N, C-alpha and C positions, 0 to 999 in steps of 0.2 A: 316738151317745148324744145326746139332746136337751140343749140348753144348760143347762137347770135341773135336770138329773139328775147324781148324783155316784156314783162307784164305792163299793163297800162299805167299802173301807179308808180312805175319805176321812174327815176330821174330822166330828164330830157336827153341827157347824153347817152343813156342806155337805150332809150327808145329810138334814137336816131342812129344807132350803130348799123353800119352797112350789112346787108344780108347777102350780097353777092359782090364779086370782085369788081364789076363795072361801077359800083357805087363807091368804091374805095378811092379816096382822093389824097393827093399830096406826096406820093412816093414813087413817082414815075421813074426815078433813077434806078430803082430795082425791079419795078413791075411793068415797065414799058414792053411792048411786043419785041421779042428777040432777046430780052435779058434772061440770064440763067434761071432766076427764080420763076419768072413768068412761064418760061418753057417747061419747067418742072411741073408747075401747077396745071398747065394746059394738057400735059401728057399724063398726069396722074402719078408721076414718079416722085414720090415724097423722099425727102432726106432730112436728117436732123439739122437744126439751125439755131442760131442765137440772134435774136432781134435786139439790136443796141440802138438806143436813141433817147432823147429827152422825154419827159412826161407828156402825155396827151397827143402823141403823134400816130397812134394806131397800132401799137405792138400787140396788144391783146386781141384786137379786132382782126388783125392780119393772121394771127395764129388760128382763130376760129374759122376764118375763111379758107385757110389751108386745109383744115379738117373737112370743111363742107365741100370744097372743090374735089377732094379725093375720096369723099364718102367714108371718112374714117370717124371712129368714135373720139370724142373730145373729153379729156380729163384735165381739169384745171386745179393746180395746187399753188398756194402762196408760200414762198420760202420764209415769210415772216411767221407763219403759223404752223406749217407742216414740218414733220420730222421723218426719220428713216421708216417708222412704222407706216406712215401714210404713203410713202413711196412704194413700200412692199405691197401694200393693199392695191395700189394702182397697177402695179406690175401683174399681180394675180388676176385682176380684172382684164388686163390686156391679153394675158395668156388664154383666158376663157374665150374672149372675142376672136382671137386668132384661130381657135379651133373651128369657128364658123366662117373662117375666111375673111374676117373684118379686121382692118388695121386700127391701131389706137394712137392718137396724138396725145402725148403727155406734156402739157403746158405748165411750166413753172415760172410764175411771175416773181420778179425781183430775185432771180437766181443767184445774183452776187451775194445774197445774204446767207446762202448755204455754206457751211464750213466744208473742209476737204473731205471729211468722212461722209457727209451727206451727198456731196457731189459724186463721190466714188460709189455710193450705194446703187445708183441706177446705170452706171457705165456698162456693166456686162449686158444689160438688157437693151441698151442702145446699140451695142456692138452686134448682138445676135439678131436684131430686128424685131424683138418683142414689142418695143415701143418706138415711135418716131418722136424724138425729144425736140421740143421747142422751148427755149429759155428766153425770157425778156429781162433786160437790164438797162438801167440808166447810166451805169458805170462802165468804164473801159474794160472790156472782157480780158484783155491781155494783162491787166493788173489784178482783176478780181477772181478770175476762174482758173482752175488748174490746167496744166498743159494736156493732161489725158482727155479732159472734156473738150478742150478747144480742138484737139486733133480729130475728134469724131463729129464735129459739127461745123457747118459753114456760118460765118459771121456776116450778117447784113446790117448795114448802118442806115437807120431811118433818120431823116432830117426833120428839123422843126418845120411846121407847116407854113407855107408862104401866104401872103395876103389873099391871093386868088383862091387857094384851096379853102381858107377859112371863110371867105365870103360865100363860096358855094355851099359849104356846110351850114352856115347860118341861114342862108336864103332857103335852103331845103327845110330847115327846122321851122322857119317862120311860115312857110307854105303849109306845112303839116299842122301847125297850130292855128292857122287862119288869121295871122297877123301880118302887118307890114312894119318896116322901120325906115326912118329917114336915112338916106344913104350916108350922109356926113356923120350921123350918130353911130351908124353901124361901123363906119371906119374907125371911130374912137374905140369901140369895143374890140375890133380886130387888133388895134395897137396894144390894148391892155392884155389881150389874150397872149401876145408875145409868142406866137408859134404853137400854142397848146390848144388843140381842138376841144378837148374835154373842158378846159377852162372857159373857152369861148361859149360853149353850150351852157355851162353852169351859170355864167354871167347873163346870158340871154334868158335863161329860165327865171332868174331873179328879177330881171327887168319885166318879163311877162307877168309874174306874180304881183310885182309892184303896181303895174298898170291896171291889172284886174281888180286889185284891192281898192284902188283909188277911183274905180269906175270909169276909167279912160276908154277912149275909142280904140279901134283895132289898128292903131298906128303908134309905134313907140317913138316918142319925141325927146327933145333935149332934156326936159325936166326929169324924165324917168332915168335916163342914162347918167345925169348929174348925181342922182342919189345912189345909183348902183355902183358907179365907178369911183366914188369918193373913197379915198384911203386904200385903193387897190394897189398892190405892188406887182412888179414884173417878175419874170421867171428868174429864180435864183435857188440853187440847191446847196446849202451850206454843207461843206464836207464832201460834195460830189464833184463830178467832172466839171460842171459849169462854174462852180466856185473857183476851182483851180485855174480854169481857162481865163476867167476874168482877172484874177489877181496876177496871173502871168502876163496878160495884156497890159495891165497897169504898170507892172515892173518894166516890161520891155519899152513902153512908151516913155517912161522916165529915163531909162538907159539911152533911148534913141533921141533924147532932148526934144520931145514933143509935148509941150504943156497942154495943147488941145486934146491930144489923144489920152494923156494921163488923166486930165480932168474928166473926160467922158467916162472912162472905165471906173474912176473913183465914184462918180455920181451914179453909175449903173449899179455898182455894188451896194451903195447906200440905199438906192431905190429898191433893190431886191431884198433888203433886210439884213445886210451884213453889219455886224457890230463895228462901230467906228474904232473901238479899241484895237480890234484885230488889224485894221488898216494902219493905225498908228504904229503898231509893232513892226509891220512890214516896211513902213516908210523909214524907220530907223535902220533896218537892214539895208535898204537901198542906199541910204546916206553913207554907210560904211563900205558896202560892196562896190558901188558904182561911182561914187564921188570921192570918198576917202579924203586924202590930204590935198586934193586939188581945190577943195573948199571946205575946210573943217567946220565952218559956220553951219553947214547943212545939218550936221548932227545935232547941234544946239537948237536950231530952228525946229527940228522934228520933235525934240524933247519938250520944247516950249508948247508946240501945238498939241501934243498929247496931254500936257498939263492943263491947257485951256479946255480940252475936251472933258477931262476928268472933273474940272471945277465947274464948268458952265453947262455941260451936256449939250443937247440939241436945241436949236440949230447953230448957236454961236460957236460951239466947239467944232462942228463940221466945217465951218468957214475957215477956222484956223488950220484944220487939216488940209483944206483946199489950197490955202496959202503955201503950206509946206510942199504939197504936191507940185505946184507951179515952180517953186524955188528949186526943188530937186531936178525937175526937168530942164530948167534953164541953166543950171550950174555947170561949170566945167567938169568933165568926167575923168575918173582914174580908177582902175581896178588894181593898182599896183600893190596896195596893202593886202587886198583880198588874195591876189596871186601869190604874194610872198608868204602870207600866212599858210596857205594851202601847201606850198612847197616845203616849208618847215615841218608841217604836220606829217607830210608824206615821208620826208627823210627820217624823222624820228620813228615813225611806225615801221619803216622797212630797214633802218640802219642799226648800227651798234649804239649802245648806251655809253656815251663818253663821260668820264669823270670831269668834275669842275676843275679847271687848271688851278694849281696851288696859289698863284698870285691873286686869284679872284676869291679865294676863300677867306672868311672872317677868322680871326684868331682871338677869341674872347678869353682864352685861358693860357697860362704860362706853358703848359704841356703842348698845346696846339702851336704856339709860337715856336717852340723848340723843334717841332716836326716840320717846320717850314711853311705853315699856313700863312698866307698873306705876304710872303717874301717877294720883294720886287714890285709890289703894287704901286702904281703911280697915281697920286691924287690929282685928278684932272684940274681942279681949281688952282693948284700950285704950278701948273705948266703954262707956257706962253699961250695966250689967247684961250686959256682954259681948255686946252686940247692936248692930250698926251700922244703926240705923233708917233706912229709906229707901234702903239700898243694894240694888242689883240684881245678880244673878248669872246672868242669862240674856242672850242676844243682844238687842239693843234691840227688834227687831220682835216678840220673844216675851215682852217684859217683863211682860205681864199674864197670862201663862199660869198656870193652877193645875191641874197634873196630879194631884197627890196630894190626895185628899179623904178624910180619916180618917172612919171611921164612929163612931157614938155607942155603942160597945160595948167592954167590956174596957179594957185600957190605952190603946187608941186613942182612947177618949173623952177621956182626959187630954191626949193628943197634940193632939187637935182643939182643946181649950181653949187649949193653949200656942200653937198656930199662930194662933188668933183674936187672942190677946193681942199677938203679935208683929206681925200685920198691922195691928192698930189703932195700934201705935206707928209703923208705916210710914206710915199715912194721916195721922198728926198730925205727921210729920217734915217739916221745910222743906228737907231735904237729899236730895231725890229725885235719883237718878243721871240719869234721863232726863226731859226736860220733858214 
């Protein structure tokens, strides 16, 4: 049986897998006439490649079609199950095929799950042409694959399937099964599929089975889709690219003072199955990194929202988190604390380790007092306005450093005014600690 054919008892998604390139839908950006991959397939000039894209967009199918177009043998391995032994066996089979003038496509699904040693195992055979390597991954190859492998393969980015492609795929499946579907209800299914062709066909198969079991006619109506789509979640890959893309979008919407955008990505993550506690932790980070002292209440609001989530759970807790999201987005912004903290960390990491100045050291024993610990320390509460003008609290070589630069927004504007007032007192003071 050819690699891209499936037995009759196979799932609908497998039975509807395209058997030729003209049936393959949704990736015109890389397969339109004149594009490099299309020209390579039309000319039979195979090259190693990495197919990168979200689930259900046709990575495995495209790999099989590549082998079919070029009349090459297709060997498929899953990085979840395969090891170096399986790679070596595949290479030996490829060498045998090569003796008879037939090329071999070695397809490795979820290739990002291979460790460095496993990735290195087939590199020599990719380089000498024993196999044409095709890897499929949902993760960014530049993060997950080693440079040696990336340098030997072209990366093609496959996009999530749009509504037009999904509708064509579903209509073809309905025709094959001898059924019809109400267009509006089919639109609902397309929305829930969220760009995933496999998921769309799996949902359609459940709908068909549901209709057949209830003795329905050959048209899928709203009652069937109501049962099938109940409780379905949208595309979300915890720990994968999509996960980090969505939390990045949420963070940037908060930073950009867009409550609408922030609420949208917050709801998308919850809808996809993200744990509310994770979002609560990230909101605390945003409160410190992007709002800081421009509105210190933001931190307290995030802690309170997290507490509500822990106490009440869903959905009440999620509403409290939504309140925090909107507050953060609307709050005045300042990254002054975040910037100052990073500057200090960088200086400490790269600079000299300075001793604590003597006047800042405690002197709990007589011997330490005799050595000068604490000499000259000025107790701020005993000074005019509770401020020791001219005093320094940094090591002498760093006495002029100004790490924290408040912005002129929110409460931090008042903080900036206060610091300017205190520094003016320092400048007028005759009691500078360091000459």
